[in-house]
C-alpha positions in Angstrom: 108.8 120.7 198.4 108.8 122.4 195.3 110.8 121.1 192.6 112.2 123.3 189.9 112.4 120.6 187.3 110.7 121.4 184.2 109.6 118.7 181.9 110.4 119.5 178.3 107.7 118.5 176.0 109.0 118.1 172.5 106.2 118.0 170.1 106.8 118.7 166.3 109.6 118.5 164.0 112.8 120.6 163.7 113.6 122.8 160.8 116.4 120.4 159.7 114.0 117.3 159.8 111.5 119.2 157.7 114.1 120.2 155.1 115.5 116.7 154.9 111.9 115.2 154.4 110.9 117.8 151.9 114.1 117.4 149.8 113.6 113.6 149.7 109.9 114.1 148.6 111.1 116.4 145.8 113.7 114.0 144.6 111.1 111.1 144.6 108.5 113.2 142.8 111.1 114.4 140.1 111.9 110.8 139.4 108.1 109.8 139.2 107.3 112.6 137.0 110.2 111.9 134.6 108.9 108.3 134.4 105.3 109.4 133.7 106.5 111.9 131.0 108.6 109.2 129.4 105.6 106.8 129.4 103.4 109.5 127.9 106.0 110.2 125.2 106.3 106.4 124.2 102.6 106.2 124.1 102.3 109.2 121.8 105.0 107.7 119.4 103.2 104.3 119.5 99.8 105.9 118.7 101.3 107.8 115.7 102.9 104.6 114.5 99.7 102.6 115.0 97.7 105.2 113.1 100.2 105.2 110.2 100.2 101.4 110.0 96.5 101.3 110.1 96.4 103.7 107.1 98.9 101.5 105.3 96.8 98.5 106.0 93.6 100.1 104.6 95.5 101.1 101.6 96.9 97.6 100.9 93.5 96.1 101.7 91.8 98.3 99.2 94.5 97.6 96.6 94.1 93.8 97.2 90.4 94.0 96.9 90.6 95.7 93.5 93.3 93.2 92.3 91.1 90.2 93.5 88.2 91.2 91.5 90.0 92.7 88.6 91.2 91.3 85.3 93.9 92.1 82.6 96.9 92.5 84.9 99.7 94.6 83.4 102.9 94.8 85.3 105.1 97.9 84.6 104.6 101.0 82.5 105.8 99.6 79.3 103.7 98.5 76.4 99.9 98.7 76.0 98.5 99.0 79.5 95.2 97.3 78.3 97.0 94.2 77.5 98.2 91.5 80.1 101.9 91.5 81.0 103.8 89.4 83.5 106.9 90.5 85.3 108.6 87.9 87.5 111.5 90.3 88.4 109.2 93.0 89.6 107.8 96.4 88.2 107.3 99.7 89.9 103.7 100.1 88.7 100.7 97.9 88.1 97.7 98.4 85.9 94.5 96.3 85.9 91.0 96.4 84.6 88.8 96.8 87.9 85.4 95.0 88.4 83.6 98.2 87.4 85.4 98.3 84.0 87.8 101.2 84.9 91.5 101.0 84.3 93.3 101.4 87.7 97.1 102.0 88.0 99.0 101.7 91.2 102.6 103.2 91.6 105.0 104.9 93.9 105.2 108.6 93.7 106.6 111.1 96.2 107.0 108.5 98.9 103.3 107.5 98.8 101.3 104.7 97.1 99.3 106.3 94.5 96.2 105.2 92.6 95.1 106.5 89.2 91.7 105.7 87.5 91.5 105.7 83.7 94.8 107.6 83.4 93.6 110.5 85.5 95.5 112.3 88.2 97.2 110.0 90.7 95.9 110.2 94.2 97.9 109.3 97.3 96.6 106.3 99.2 98.9 106.5 102.2 99.1 109.2 104.8 102.1 111.6 105.1 103.2 109.7 108.4 104.2 106.8 106.1 107.2 107.2 103.8 107.3 104.4 101.2 110.8 103.8 99.9 110.1 100.9 97.7 107.0 99.4 96.0 107.3 96.4 93.6 104.8 94.3 91.9 105.5 90.8 90.5 102.8 89.5 88.3 102.4 85.8 87.3 99.7 84.2 85.0 98.2 87.3 83.6 97.8 85.8 80.1 94.6 83.9 79.2 94.2 80.3 80.3 95.6 78.0 77.7 98.6 80.3 77.3 100.2 79.8 80.7 97.9 77.6 82.7 98.3 79.7 85.9 95.7 81.5 87.8 96.7 85.3 87.8 98.4 86.5 91.0 100.2 89.6 92.1 103.0 89.7 94.8 103.1 93.2 96.3 106.2 94.2 98.3 106.2 97.4 100.2 109.2 98.9 102.2 109.3 102.1 104.1 109.1 103.9 107.5 106.3 104.8 109.7 106.2 107.7 112.2 106.5 111.5 112.4 108.4 112.9 109.5 111.6 114.6 110.4 112.1 112.7 113.8 114.3 109.7 112.8 114.3 108.3 116.3 110.6 108.1 116.3 110.4 106.1 113.0 110.0 102.4 112.5 111.0 100.6 109.3 108.8 97.9 107.8 108.7 95.6 104.9 105.4 94.0 103.9 104.8 91.3 101.3 101.4 90.1 100.3 100.2 87.7 97.5 96.8 88.5 95.9 95.2 86.0 93.4 92.4 86.8 91.0 89.0 85.4 92.4 87.4 84.7 89.0 88.6 81.5 87.2 91.0 82.2 84.4 89.4 80.1 81.8 
C-alpha cells in the first residue's frame, strides 16, 4: 500500500527568526561600539593630560635645577634684581644668578611659566595645553650667611589646568608645590 503521507523536512530559519536575530545582533553591536568609542575618547583625553603634565614636570625640574645650583636669590620684581631679597608672603617673579653666571628670571605671563636670561625676551617654558593661573615664589635665607643663618631655599607654588584649551570638561585642575634649596653652602 501506498501512503500519501509526506514528511515535511524543515531545514533552515524563517524570515521572522532571521529578522529577530539580526536586530538583536545590531543592538548588541551598537552598545559595544559605543563602549569602544567612549574608551578611546577617555584614552585620548588622558594622553593629552599626561603629555601636558609631563611638560609641566620638565619645566619645573629645569627651574629646580637652575635654582639648586644658582646664587643670589631675588624674589619679586622690586629693587635691584642682582641683590638678594626674601619674600615670605610670595612674589610673582623670581630672579637668580645661574651657575653659568647669567641672570635668570622666572615669571607668569599669558598663562605660561616664562624664563628670561639676562633681561632678554621671556620664553614660555610650558606648553599651550597647560594654563597656569597662579605662580608664586617664596624665598627664605637669600642673604649671606651671618645675616640670617639660613640655607637659601625657594618654595614654588603652581596652580592651573591641564588639557585641551576650550574644552572645559576635558580639563583637570592641579596645584603643585615644591621646595628647592641651594646646593652650595651659604657660608
